[in-house]
N, CA, C and O atoms as a GROMACS GRO file, in nm:
protein
  408
    1MET      N    1  10.297   9.389  12.702
    1MET     CA    2  10.419   9.457  12.664
    1MET      C    3  10.520   9.364  12.598
    1MET      O    4  10.625   9.408  12.553
    2ARG      N    5  10.489   9.239  12.592
    2ARG     CA    6  10.577   9.142  12.529
    2ARG      C    7  10.592   9.169  12.380
    2ARG      O    8  10.696   9.138  12.322
    3ALA      N    9  10.492   9.225  12.318
    3ALA     CA   10  10.496   9.252  12.174
    3ALA      C   11  10.606   9.350  12.139
    3ALA      O   12  10.658   9.345  12.027
    4LEU      N   13  10.644   9.438  12.228
    4LEU     CA   14  10.750   9.534  12.200
    4LEU      C   15  10.886   9.465  12.192
    4LEU      O   16  10.973   9.506  12.115
    5ASP      N   17  10.904   9.362  12.270
    5ASP     CA   18  11.031   9.292  12.271
    5ASP      C   19  11.015   9.165  12.186
    5ASP      O   20  10.978   9.060  12.237
    6SER      N   21  11.045   9.178  12.056
    6SER     CA   22  11.025   9.065  11.966
    6SER      C   23  11.141   8.966  11.970
    6SER      O   24  11.130   8.856  11.916
    7GLN      N   25  11.250   9.003  12.034
    7GLN     CA   26  11.365   8.913  12.043
    7GLN      C   27  11.338   8.808  12.151
    7GLN      O   28  11.304   8.842  12.264
    8PRO      N   29  11.353   8.683  12.117
    8PRO     CA   30  11.335   8.580  12.220
    8PRO      C   31  11.449   8.587  12.321
    8PRO      O   32  11.563   8.617  12.285
    9THR      N   33  11.418   8.561  12.442
    9THR     CA   34  11.522   8.561  12.545
    9THR      C   35  11.583   8.423  12.551
    9THR      O   36  11.513   8.325  12.575
   10ALA      N   37  11.711   8.416  12.530
   10ALA     CA   38  11.782   8.288  12.532
   10ALA      C   39  11.908   8.304  12.614
   10ALA      O   40  11.964   8.413  12.625
   11VAL      N   41  11.950   8.197  12.670
   11VAL     CA   42  12.075   8.198  12.745
   11VAL      C   43  12.189   8.186  12.646
   11VAL      O   44  12.195   8.091  12.568
   12THR      N   45  12.278   8.281  12.648
   12THR     CA   46  12.394   8.276  12.559
   12THR      C   47  12.507   8.203  12.631
   12THR      O   48  12.497   8.173  12.750
   13HIS      N   49  12.612   8.177  12.558
   13HIS     CA   50  12.728   8.109  12.615
   13HIS      C   51  12.784   8.190  12.732
   13HIS      O   52  12.822   8.133  12.835
   14ASP      N   53  12.790   8.322  12.716
   14ASP     CA   54  12.842   8.407  12.822
   14ASP      C   55  12.753   8.400  12.946
   14ASP      O   56  12.803   8.393  13.059
   15ASP      N   57  12.622   8.402  12.925
   15ASP     CA   58  12.530   8.395  13.038
   15ASP      C   59  12.544   8.263  13.111
   15ASP      O   60  12.543   8.260  13.234
   16ALA      N   61  12.558   8.155  13.038
   16ALA     CA   62  12.570   8.023  13.099
   16ALA      C   63  12.698   8.012  13.179
   16ALA      O   64  12.700   7.949  13.285
   17ARG      N   65  12.804   8.072  13.131
   17ARG     CA   66  12.931   8.066  13.203
   17ARG      C   67  12.922   8.143  13.334
   17ARG      O   68  12.976   8.098  13.435
   18ASP      N   69  12.856   8.257  13.334
   18ASP     CA   70  12.844   8.337  13.455
   18ASP      C   71  12.764   8.264  13.562
   18ASP      O   72  12.800   8.270  13.680
   19THR      N   73  12.657   8.197  13.524
   19THR     CA   74  12.574   8.130  13.623
   19THR      C   75  12.636   8.000  13.671
   19THR      O   76  12.609   7.958  13.783
   20ALA      N   77  12.719   7.937  13.590
   20ALA     CA   78  12.777   7.809  13.628
   20ALA      C   79  12.912   7.825  13.697
   20ALA      O   80  12.968   7.726  13.745
   21ALA      N   81  12.965   7.945  13.702
   21ALA     CA   82  13.096   7.965  13.762
   21ALA      C   83  13.094   7.926  13.909
   21ALA      O   84  13.008   7.969  13.986
   22GLY      N   85  13.190   7.845  13.944
   22GLY     CA   86  13.202   7.806  14.084
   22GLY      C   87  13.120   7.683  14.120
   22GLY      O   88  13.142   7.626  14.227
   23LYS      N   89  13.029   7.641  14.038
   23LYS     CA   90  12.948   7.524  14.067
   23LYS      C   91  13.007   7.403  13.995
   23LYS      O   92  13.022   7.406  13.873
   24PRO      N   93  13.042   7.298  14.068
   24PRO     CA   94  13.092   7.180  14.000
   24PRO      C   95  12.979   7.109  13.927
   24PRO      O   96  12.864   7.109  13.972
   25ILE      N   97  13.012   7.049  13.816
   25ILE     CA   98  12.912   6.977  13.737
   25ILE      C   99  12.903   6.836  13.792
   25ILE      O  100  13.003   6.765  13.800
   26ASP      N  101  12.784   6.795  13.829
   26ASP     CA  102  12.763   6.660  13.879
   26ASP      C  103  12.745   6.566  13.762
   26ASP      O  104  12.650   6.578  13.685
   27THR      N  105  12.837   6.471  13.750
   27THR     CA  106  12.826   6.370  13.646
   27THR      C  107  12.836   6.233  13.711
   27THR      O  108  12.903   6.214  13.812
   28SER      N  109  12.769   6.140  13.652
   28SER     CA  110  12.774   6.004  13.704
   28SER      C  111  12.901   5.936  13.657
   28SER      O  112  12.970   5.985  13.567
   29ALA      N  113  12.932   5.824  13.717
   29ALA     CA  114  13.051   5.748  13.678
   29ALA      C  115  13.038   5.702  13.533
   29ALA      O  116  13.137   5.702  13.460
   30ALA      N  117  12.919   5.664  13.492
   30ALA     CA  118  12.898   5.620  13.354
   30ALA      C  119  12.922   5.734  13.256
   30ALA      O  120  12.980   5.713  13.150
   31GLN      N  121  12.878   5.856  13.291
   31GLN     CA  122  12.899   5.971  13.204
   31GLN      C  123  13.048   6.004  13.194
   31GLN      O  124  13.098   6.036  13.086
   32ARG      N  125  13.118   5.998  13.306
   32ARG     CA  126  13.262   6.025  13.304
   32ARG      C  127  13.336   5.921  13.220
   32ARG      O  128  13.426   5.956  13.143
   33GLN      N  129  13.298   5.794  13.233
   33GLN     CA  130  13.362   5.688  13.155
   33GLN      C  131  13.333   5.705  13.006
   33GLN      O  132  13.422   5.686  12.923
   34ARG      N  133  13.211   5.740  12.973
   34ARG     CA  134  13.174   5.763  12.834
   34ARG      C  135  13.254   5.879  12.776
   34ARG      O  136  13.302   5.871  12.663
   35ALA      N  137  13.269   5.987  12.852
   35ALA     CA  138  13.346   6.102  12.806
   35ALA      C  139  13.494   6.065  12.789
   35ALA      O  140  13.558   6.111  12.695
   36TYR      N  141  13.546   5.983  12.878
   36TYR     CA  142  13.686   5.938  12.869
   36TYR      C  143  13.706   5.856  12.742
   36TYR      O  144  13.803   5.877  12.669
   37ARG      N  145  13.615   5.762  12.715
   37ARG     CA  146  13.627   5.681  12.594
   37ARG      C  147  13.617   5.767  12.468
   37ARG      O  148  13.688   5.743  12.371
   38LEU      N  149  13.529   5.866  12.470
   38LEU     CA  150  13.514   5.955  12.355
   38LEU      C  151  13.642   6.037  12.333
   38LEU      O  152  13.684   6.055  12.219
   39ARG      N  153  13.704   6.086  12.440
   39ARG     CA  154  13.830   6.160  12.428
   39ARG      C  155  13.940   6.071  12.371
   39ARG      O  156  14.019   6.116  12.288
   40ARG      N  157  13.945   5.945  12.415
   40ARG     CA  158  14.045   5.852  12.364
   40ARG      C  159  14.024   5.824  12.216
   40ARG      O  160  14.120   5.818  12.139
   41LYS      N  161  13.897   5.808  12.174
   41LYS     CA  162  13.869   5.786  12.032
   41LYS      C  163  13.910   5.906  11.949
   41LYS      O  164  13.972   5.890  11.843
   42ARG      N  165  13.877   6.024  11.996
   42ARG     CA  166  13.913   6.146  11.922
   42ARG      C  167  14.064   6.162  11.914
   42ARG      O  168  14.116   6.201  11.810
   43ALA      N  169  14.134   6.133  12.023
   43ALA     CA  170  14.279   6.144  12.024
   43ALA      C  171  14.341   6.047  11.924
   43ALA      O  172  14.436   6.082  11.854
   44ALA      N  173  14.287   5.926  11.918
   44ALA     CA  174  14.340   5.826  11.823
   44ALA      C  175  14.314   5.870  11.680
   44ALA      O  176  14.401   5.854  11.594
   45ILE      N  177  14.199   5.924  11.653
   45ILE     CA  178  14.167   5.971  11.518
   45ILE      C  179  14.257   6.088  11.480
   45ILE      O  180  14.308   6.094  11.368
   46ASP      N  181  14.277   6.181  11.573
   46ASP     CA  182  14.362   6.296  11.545
   46ASP      C  183  14.508   6.258  11.528
   46ASP      O  184  14.583   6.329  11.460
   47ALA      N  185  14.551   6.147  11.588
   47ALA     CA  186  14.692   6.108  11.584
   47ALA      C  187  14.729   6.031  11.458
   47ALA      O  188  14.848   6.004  11.436
   48ILE      N  189  14.634   5.995  11.376
   48ILE     CA  190  14.666   5.921  11.253
   48ILE      C  191  14.754   6.009  11.165
   48ILE      O  192  14.716   6.119  11.126
   49GLY      N  193  14.871   5.958  11.133
   49GLY     CA  194  14.969   6.032  11.055
   49GLY      C  195  15.058   6.121  11.140
   49GLY      O  196  15.158   6.174  11.090
   50GLU      N  197  15.023   6.138  11.266
   50GLU     CA  198  15.100   6.221  11.359
   50GLU      C  199  15.144   6.137  11.478
   50GLU      O  200  15.140   6.184  11.592
   51GLU      N  201  15.185   6.013  11.451
   51GLU     CA  202  15.215   5.920  11.559
   51GLU      C  203  15.328   5.968  11.650
   51GLU      O  204  15.326   5.942  11.770
   52ALA      N  205  15.425   6.038  11.595
   52ALA     CA  206  15.541   6.081  11.674
   52ALA      C  207  15.502   6.173  11.788
   52ALA      O  208  15.570   6.175  11.891
   53SER      N  209  15.396   6.249  11.774
   53SER     CA  210  15.357   6.343  11.880
   53SER      C  211  15.240   6.291  11.964
   53SER      O  212  15.192   6.362  12.052
   54ALA      N  213  15.196   6.169  11.938
   54ALA     CA  214  15.082   6.113  12.012
   54ALA      C  215  15.125   6.065  12.149
   54ALA      O  216  15.242   6.031  12.171
   55SER      N  217  15.030   6.063  12.242
   55SER     CA  218  15.060   6.015  12.377
   55SER      C  219  15.075   5.864  12.376
   55SER      O  220  15.034   5.796  12.282
   56ARG      N  221  15.134   5.812  12.483
   56ARG     CA  222  15.153   5.668  12.496
   56ARG      C  223  15.020   5.594  12.493
   56ARG      O  224  15.006   5.492  12.425
   57VAL      N  225  14.922   5.646  12.566
   57VAL     CA  226  14.789   5.582  12.569
   57VAL      C  227  14.727   5.581  12.431
   57VAL      O  228  14.666   5.481  12.391
   58THR      N  229  14.741   5.689  12.357
   58THR     CA  230  14.686   5.697  12.222
   58THR      C  231  14.755   5.599  12.130
   58THR      O  232  14.690   5.533  12.049
   59LEU      N  233  14.888   5.588  12.140
   59LEU     CA  234  14.961   5.493  12.057
   59LEU      C  235  14.916   5.350  12.086
   59LEU      O  236  14.896   5.270  11.994
   60LEU      N  237  14.901   5.318  12.213
   60LEU     CA  238  14.859   5.182  12.248
   60LEU      C  239  14.717   5.154  12.204
   60LEU      O  240  14.685   5.042  12.164
   61THR      N  241  14.632   5.254  12.211
   61THR     CA  242  14.494   5.239  12.162
   61THR      C  243  14.494   5.212  12.013
   61THR      O  244  14.425   5.122  11.965
   62MET      N  245  14.571   5.291  11.939
   62MET     CA  246  14.579   5.274  11.794
   62MET      C  247  14.636   5.137  11.758
   62MET      O  248  14.586   5.070  11.667
   63LEU      N  249  14.741   5.095  11.829
   63LEU     CA  250  14.802   4.965  11.802
   63LEU      C  251  14.703   4.853  11.830
   63LEU      O  252  14.695   4.756  11.754
   64GLY      N  253  14.629   4.865  11.938
   64GLY     CA  254  14.527   4.766  11.971
   64GLY      C  255  14.421   4.754  11.862
   64GLY      O  256  14.381   4.644  11.825
   65HIS      N  257  14.377   4.868  11.810
   65HIS     CA  258  14.278   4.867  11.702
   65HIS      C  259  14.335   4.802  11.576
   65HIS      O  260  14.267   4.722  11.510
   66ASP      N  261  14.459   4.835  11.544
   66ASP     CA  262  14.521   4.778  11.424
   66ASP      C  263  14.538   4.627  11.438
   66ASP      O  264  14.508   4.553  11.344
   67LEU      N  265  14.587   4.582  11.552
   67LEU     CA  266  14.607   4.439  11.571
   67LEU      C  267  14.475   4.363  11.570
   67LEU      O  268  14.466   4.253  11.516
   68ALA      N  269  14.373   4.422  11.630
   68ALA     CA  270  14.240   4.358  11.628
   68ALA      C  271  14.187   4.350  11.486
   68ALA      O  272  14.125   4.251  11.448
   69ALA      N  273  14.210   4.454  11.407
   69ALA     CA  274  14.164   4.454  11.268
   69ALA      C  275  14.239   4.350  11.186
   69ALA      O  276  14.181   4.287  11.097
   70LEU      N  277  14.368   4.332  11.215
   70LEU     CA  278  14.445   4.231  11.141
   70LEU      C  279  14.399   4.089  11.176
   70LEU      O  280  14.404   4.001  11.090
   71GLU      N  281  14.354   4.068  11.297
   71GLU     CA  282  14.306   3.936  11.337
   71GLU      C  283  14.162   3.909  11.295
   71GLU      O  284  14.120   3.794  11.285
   72ALA      N  285  14.086   4.014  11.271
   72ALA     CA  286  13.945   3.998  11.238
   72ALA      C  287  13.930   3.937  11.099
   72ALA      O  288  14.000   3.974  11.005
   73ARG      N  289  13.839   3.845  11.089
   73ARG     CA  290  13.814   3.782  10.958
   73ARG      C  291  13.732   3.873  10.868
   73ARG      O  292  13.726   3.853  10.747
   74SER      N  293  13.668   3.972  10.926
   74SER     CA  294  13.583   4.060  10.847
   74SER      C  295  13.659   4.177  10.782
   74SER      O  296  13.601   4.254  10.706
   75THR      N  297  13.788   4.190  10.812
   75THR     CA  298  13.867   4.298  10.753
   75THR      C  299  13.892   4.268  10.606
   75THR      O  300  13.942   4.161  10.572
   76PRO      N  301  13.858   4.362  10.518
   76PRO     CA  302  13.881   4.339  10.375
   76PRO      C  303  14.030   4.321  10.344
   76PRO      O  304  14.115   4.388  10.403
   77ALA      N  305  14.060   4.232  10.253
   77ALA     CA  306  14.199   4.204  10.216
   77ALA      C  307  14.268   4.328  10.160
   77ALA      O  308  14.390   4.342  10.172
   78THR      N  309  14.192   4.417  10.100
   78THR     CA  310  14.253   4.539  10.044
   78THR      C  311  14.299   4.635  10.153
   78THR      O  312  14.384   4.720  10.128
   79MET      N  313  14.244   4.621  10.274
   79MET     CA  314  14.282   4.708  10.385
   79MET      C  315  14.401   4.655  10.464
   79MET      O  316  14.465   4.731  10.537
   80THR      N  317  14.432   4.528  10.449
   80THR     CA  318  14.538   4.465  10.529
   80THR      C  319  14.674   4.534  10.515
   80THR      O  320  14.738   4.558  10.618
   81PRO      N  321  14.722   4.567  10.395
   81PRO     CA  322  14.852   4.636  10.386
   81PRO      C  323  14.852   4.772  10.457
   81PRO      O  324  14.951   4.807  10.521
   82ALA      N  325  14.745   4.846  10.448
   82ALA     CA  326  14.738   4.977  10.513
   82ALA      C  327  14.740   4.961  10.665
   82ALA      O  328  14.804   5.038  10.736
   83ILE      N  329  14.669   4.862  10.714
   83ILE     CA  330  14.665   4.839  10.858
   83ILE      C  331  14.802   4.792  10.908
   83ILE      O  332  14.847   4.834  11.015
   84ARG      N  333  14.868   4.707  10.830
   84ARG     CA  334  15.004   4.662  10.868
   84ARG      C  335  15.101   4.780  10.872
   84ARG      O  336  15.182   4.791  10.964
   85ASN      N  337  15.093   4.868  10.773
   85ASN     CA  338  15.181   4.986  10.772
   85ASN      C  339  15.154   5.076  10.891
   85ASN      O  340  15.248   5.130  10.950
   86SER      N  341  15.030   5.091  10.927
   86SER     CA  342  14.994   5.172  11.043
   86SER      C  343  15.053   5.110  11.170
   86SER      O  344  15.110   5.181  11.253
   87ALA      N  345  15.039   4.979  11.186
   87ALA     CA  346  15.094   4.911  11.304
   87ALA      C  347  15.245   4.924  11.308
   87ALA      O  348  15.303   4.943  11.415
   88LYS      N  349  15.311   4.914  11.191
   88LYS     CA  350  15.458   4.930  11.185
   88LYS      C  351  15.500   5.070  11.227
   88LYS      O  352  15.596   5.086  11.302
   89ARG      N  353  15.427   5.173  11.179
   89ARG     CA  354  15.459   5.312  11.218
   89ARG      C  355  15.446   5.330  11.369
   89ARG      O  356  15.531   5.392  11.432
   90ILE      N  357  15.339   5.276  11.424
   90ILE     CA  358  15.316   5.290  11.568
   90ILE      C  359  15.425   5.219  11.646
   90ILE      O  360  15.479   5.273  11.742
   91LEU      N  361  15.459   5.096  11.604
   91LEU     CA  362  15.565   5.022  11.674
   91LEU      C  363  15.700   5.093  11.662
   91LEU      O  364  15.778   5.093  11.757
   92ASN      N  365  15.728   5.153  11.546
   92ASN     CA  366  15.852   5.229  11.529
   92ASN      C  367  15.858   5.348  11.623
   92ASN      O  368  15.963   5.377  11.681
   93VAL      N  369  15.746   5.418  11.638
   93VAL     CA  370  15.742   5.533  11.729
   93VAL      C  371  15.765   5.488  11.872
   93VAL      O  372  15.841   5.550  11.947
   94ILE      N  373  15.698   5.379  11.911
   94ILE     CA  374  15.714   5.328  12.048
   94ILE      C  375  15.859   5.284  12.072
   94ILE      O  376  15.918   5.317  12.175
   95ALA      N  377  15.915   5.210  11.976
   95ALA     CA  378  16.055   5.164  11.990
   95ALA      C  379  16.153   5.280  11.998
   95ALA      O  380  16.247   5.276  12.076
   96THR      N  381  16.131   5.382  11.917
   96THR     CA  382  16.219   5.499  11.918
   96THR      C  383  16.204   5.578  12.048
   96THR      O  384  16.303   5.617  12.110
   97ARG      N  385  16.080   5.603  12.087
   97ARG     CA  386  16.054   5.684  12.206
   97ARG      C  387  16.110   5.620  12.333
   97ARG      O  388  16.165   5.689  12.418
   98TYR      N  389  16.098   5.490  12.345
   98TYR     CA  390  16.138   5.420  12.467
   98TYR      C  391  16.268   5.344  12.449
   98TYR      O  392  16.303   5.260  12.532
   99ASP      N  393  16.340   5.372  12.342
   99ASP     CA  394  16.473   5.315  12.314
   99ASP      C  395  16.472   5.162  12.322
   99ASP      O  396  16.552   5.101  12.393
  100ILE      N  397  16.379   5.103  12.248
  100ILE     CA  398  16.365   4.958  12.244
  100ILE      C  399  16.427   4.909  12.114
  100ILE      O  400  16.398   4.961  12.006
  101GLU      N  401  16.514   4.809  12.125
  101GLU     CA  402  16.574   4.752  12.004
  101GLU      C  403  16.490   4.633  11.959
  101GLU      O  404  16.464   4.542  12.038
  102LEU      N  405  16.449   4.635  11.835
  102LEU     CA  406  16.369   4.525  11.780
  102LEU      C  407  16.453   4.428  11.702
  102LEU      O  408  16.401   4.329  11.649
   0.00000   0.00000   0.00000
């Protein structure tokens, strides 16, 4: 009788939600840490150009990346002005948000 039902049976998003409701997802510490790092990377990427609305952690992550890039010898010289401008924008947002006089 399988020939009558030509549609493959698959779990849809709705079906998966119904069966998983109420059950906590078991994740290892490494998986949680990996997910946290991925969220931080995505937040930093999304905050480029939107520094004023970024979280403190995101601003510090972005500033750390910019400063590391400025110190790296492998950073192309053509990228240095853009990275400096990015670091200045981030520092301006931090100084304004926390009322720091530079």
